[in-house]
N, C-alpha and C positions, 0 to 999 in steps of 0.2 A: 508375501507377494513375490512372484518370480520377477527377475529383472525386466522381462518384456511387459509386465503389467505395471511397472512403476509410473508414477505421475510425472510427466515431463513439465518442468517449469523453466521459463527463460528469465534470466537475470540480466538486466541491462548492462552493457559494457562499461557504462560510466559509474556503476556501483563499485566503490573501492573495496569494501569488505562485505562480501555477499553473505546473506543470511544462510544459516546452516539448516539443511533438511536431511532427515535420515536417509542414507543411501539405499537402505532396504526398501523404502517406499517411494523415493523421489530420485529423478535424474535431473540435475540442474545443468542447463546449457547457458552459455553466454551469447548475447546477441544485441543488436541495436534495436531499441524499441522506440516507436514514435512518441509514446507518452508512458509515464510510469516507470517503475523499477522491476516489477515482477509480473508475469502473466503465464497462463497455461500455454505451453509451446504449441500444442496441436489445435487449440481453440483460443487464440490470443484476444479476440474481441469479447469473449465471455466474461472475463474477470481480469482487472488490472489493479495492482497495488503500488502506490507511491509511498516510499518509506522516508520518514523524516525523524532525525533526532530532535530533541526539544530545542536546542540552540539553533539548529538549522530551520526549524519551523518558525521560530520567533524572528530570526533574520529575514526569512523569506516573506512573511506576512507584513513586516514593518518596512523593510528597505527594498524588497524586490517584488512588491505586490503585483505590478503590471505584468511582469514576466510570469509570475505564479498564476495569475488569472488566465493567461494564454494556455498554460499547462493544464489548468483545471478545465478549460473549454475543450481541450483535446481529450482529457480523461472522461468527460461527460458523454463522449460519443461511444463509449464502451457500454456493453449491456449492464455490467456492474463495475463500479470504480470506487476506490476508497484510499484515503490518505491515512496510513498507519503511523502513529506518532509514538516514538520510543520515549515516552514520558507521560506523566499523569496530570490531571487537573490539580491535584494537591501540589505537584511541583510548580505549577503555574501560580497557584494561590500563595505559596511561600516565596515566590520570586526566585525559584531555583534555576535561573538561566542568566546568561551574560548579556543583558541589554537593559537599558533604562526604561523600556516600555512597561507600562503598568499591566498587572495581571488582567484587569478588566478590559484593557485594550486588546490583549491577545485573545481572550475568550470571545469578545465581541467581534473581532475580525474573523476568527475561524467560523463563528456562527453565521456571519454575513456571507462568507465565501461558500459555506454549505448551502445556504438559502439561494444564493445567486446562481450556483452552478450544479447543485444537486449531487455533489460528490461528498460522501460521508467522511468525517474526521473521526478516527477511533483512537482513544487514548489508552496506551498499553503498558504503562509503568516503566518498562525497560526492554532492552534488545531481546533477552531470552524469552520473555512473555510474548513479544511481538512475533518472534520466529515460530513459537508454538501455535499462536493464534492463526498466523498465515498458513501453516501446514494444515490445520483443521479446516480452514476456509477452502483451500485448494482441494482437500479430500471431498468436501461437500460438493464443490463445483464439478469435479471429475465424476462423482457418483451421479449427479443430476444429468450431466451430458450423456453418460452411459445409459441411464434409464430412458432418456428421451430417444436415443438411437435405437434401443431395444423395442420401444413402442412403435417407432416409425418403420422398423424392419418387417 
C-alpha cells in the first residue's frame, strides 16, 4: 500500500501505550474520542474498539460498573462497537487476575453487560493477539466502506 492508501486509525489520547499497527498499512493519529480507544479516523461512527487488560476489565465491572455502563451506552451508539479484552476466558477460569471476585461473577457480569448494551466482549488472550485482531477488523471495515462508496458512486 502506498502511504496515501493507509488505513487511518485514531487512538484516544488517554491510551497510555497505543497498540502497534504496521506503518506500511496504517497511520495512527492521536485524538480525543467521545467513547472507546480506537476508531477509523475518517469514519469514526463505523467501528469503535474499547481496549481492556484483564485486570482493568475485572476492576471496571466490579468496582466501576456504573461508569462503565455509561461508557457502554455511548459505545452502543456506534454502528459497530466492541470491548477487546487482552486476556482469555481460561485466564478468568484460573483466577489469573488481581481481585477477589469469582470467575463466575466476571463472566456473568460481562455477559449481562453485553445483553444490556449490545456491545460485544471479545476475549483475545494477550496484547499481541488483540493488536493483530484489531488490525484485521479495521481492514475489513475499511474495505466495506470503500465497497459501499464505490457502489454509491
